[in-house]
N, C-alpha and C positions, 0 to 999 in steps of 0.2 A: 696639278691643277686642284683648285678648290671648287666646291659647289656654290660658293658665294658669288652669285652673278655670273657664273661660268668664266671667271677671270683666272688667268694663270697665276700660280703661286710665284710671286715676285722674287722669292728666294731660290727658286728652282730655275737655273739658267737654261736648261734644255726646254722646260715647259714654256718659259718666256720666249725663247727664240722660235719655237715651233708655232706658238700662237700668233706671232707676228710675221710668219711666212719665211723664216730662215730655211732655205732648202736643205741645209745640213741638219736642221733640228729634227728630232724623231718624235712622232706622235706618242704622247704618254698613254699607256694602256688604260689608265683610270680617268682619262679626260672626259668631261661631261659631253653627252651626246650633242648638245647645242654647240659646243666649241668644235667638235669634230665636223659637224655639218657646215658650220660657218667657214672653216678652213677648206673643206672639200669644195664648197660652192665657189670660193674665191679661186681655187686652183682650176676647177672646171671652166670657169669664166675666162681665166687667163689662157687655158688651152684652146678654148673656142676662138678667142681673138688671134692666137698664134696660127691656128689652122685656117682661119679665114684670110690670112695674109696671102696675097698673090691671086685672089679671086677677082680683084678689081671692084670690090664692093665691101662696104663696112659690115661688120657682124649685125648691127642694128638693121641695116638695109636688107641684108640677107634674110633676117627674121621676118621682115615685112613681106618680101616677095615670096618667101616660102608659105606664109599664111595665105597670100592671094593665089598661089598656085593650087592650094587645097580648096579655096573657096573665093573665087574671083567676084568682084562687085560689092565688097564690103564697104561700109562707111568707116571713116577714120576712127570713130568711137568704138566700132566693133573690132577693128584691128587692135586697138589699144587694150580692150577688155580681153581678147583672146591671147594677146602677147604679154599680158601682165605689165602694161606700160601705161603712160598717160596720153591723152589726146594731143597735148602740146608737143610731146616728144615725137609722136607719130607724124604730126604735121611737118615738123622739121625734117624728119627722115624722108617723108614722101616728097617734100620740096626737092631734095637732092635726087631721089629716084626718078622724079618726073624730069628734072633737068638733064639727067643722064640717059633718058629714053627708056627706062625700065617699067615705068608706071604712068598711067594717065588718069586724070580725074574727069569724070563725066557726070552731068546732071542726071538724076533719076527721071525717066520720062513720065512717071506717074506723080512725082512730087518734085518740082523744079527747085525747091529749097534744099533738097538732099543731094549731096555729092557722093558718088561712089568711086571706088578705086579699082582699076583694072590693070592687069599685066599686059604689056605690049609683047609682041613676038620676041623682041630683044630681051625683055624681062624673063620670059619663059626659057629662053636659051640660057640666060645667066643662071637661073635656078638649076637647070640640068647640069651645066658646066661646073658650077660651084659644088654641087653635091658630089659630082664625080671626083673632085679634088679633095673635099673634106671627108666624105663618107669612109673611105678606106683608112684614113688616119684615126677616126673615131672607133672604127671596128677594131683596129690593131691596138688601140689604147686600152681596150678592155680584155685583151688576151690574157692578162694575169688572173682573171676571175676563174675560180674553180667552177666548172659546170654544175657541180652538186650544190654550190652556194647560190646559183642564179635565181631559183624560185624565191628564196628568202629575200634576196636583194630586190628583186622585181616587186614583191609584195610591199616591202618597206618603202620603195620609191613611189609606187602607185598610191599607197596610203598617205605618204608625205605630200604628194601633189594634190590629192583630194583635200586633205586637212588644211594645208596652207592656202590653197585656192579659196576655201571657205573663209579662212581668217582674213585674207586680202579683201574678199567681197564685203565682209562685215566691216572692216576698217574703212573701206571706200564709201560705204553707205552712211557713215556717221556725219 
């Protein structure tokens, strides 16, 4: 890998294969952090999609109902902000969740212009059932991590979430 734009060295077949997701490619030890995070993010997303299969709900839908399980009665814009999504995407996902009986839209009694999202009983059951299916798979997936490394990994991830959350908010406010 080269530092120029975090692009793989096109003359290094292993680096090129790894950067494009070749499962047989091996991560170069000198890969830029941005490339490592990019590939790790893609793989985590792919694993999330794989583990959500069989739950009867899309990963995006599951993300929305998990947010509502934590804090019912949010507006679509609040769900979008908390889920690092866009209001348009949330609207599309909520349309499906409402059609499937997992979420309902209700007008705010204090301001009829505001629509809030609420989990139905069926939605609450779906969250519980989905976490029961997905949770153990994610727990097992991190079994390779040495417990001595966990504090450093946790700090890195917490710092990354905070830093990139700030960057996203700054970009969205432009």
